[in-house]
C-alpha positions, 0 to 999 in steps of 0.5 A, spaced: 073 162 248 077 169 246 076 176 248 077 182 244 077 189 245 073 192 239 075 199 235 069 202 240 072 200 246 067 194 247 070 188 250 067 181 246 067 174 249 066 169 244 063 164 249 058 169 251 055 170 244 048 168 243 050 165 236 056 163 232 057 160 225 063 157 222 065 159 215 064 154 210 070 150 206 071 147 199 076 142 198 080 143 192 083 137 191 089 138 196 086 143 202 080 145 205 079 153 202 075 158 206 069 160 203 069 167 207 077 168 206 078 164 199 085 161 202 087 155 206 090 159 212 085 165 214 079 163 217 073 167 220 067 166 224 061 170 225 058 171 232 052 175 234 053 178 241 048 177 247 046 184 245 045 183 238 051 186 234 054 182 229 062 181 229 067 177 225 073 173 228 079 173 224 084 167 225 090 165 221 094 159 221 100 163 219 106 163 225 106 169 229 099 172 227 094 174 232 087 173 232 082 179 232 075 181 231 071 187 228 064 189 228 060 188 222 054 191 219 047 187 219 048 187 211 055 185 212 053 179 216 047 177 212 052 177 206 057 173 210 051 168 212 049 167 205 056 166 202 057 161 207 050 158 205 048 158 212 040 159 214 039 167 215 036 169 221 029 172 221 032 179 223 037 179 217 032 176 212 030 182 208 037 184 208 040 177 205 034 178 199 037 185 197 044 182 198 043 177 192 041 177 185 
């Protein structure tokens, strides 16, 4: 569980999210690489708040780094889910179709 103050002053609690998705990873022969960030050190989790807004939590394994969260648009959420090969929620399906070629 983590709580974050968002840029608009709203406080989100990851434990109260209505849904969450972990990033996908790929094995490069030595490390698991985040599909969302492209590195082995930085990670993301997508959440849908209980009010239906999407946000990404950013975490890093770098010493001294601080976790954070930011609101993302529905379009960005659809792209993130598509990139990480997660099923797309019905309310984002049309946006996901537009985000891919």
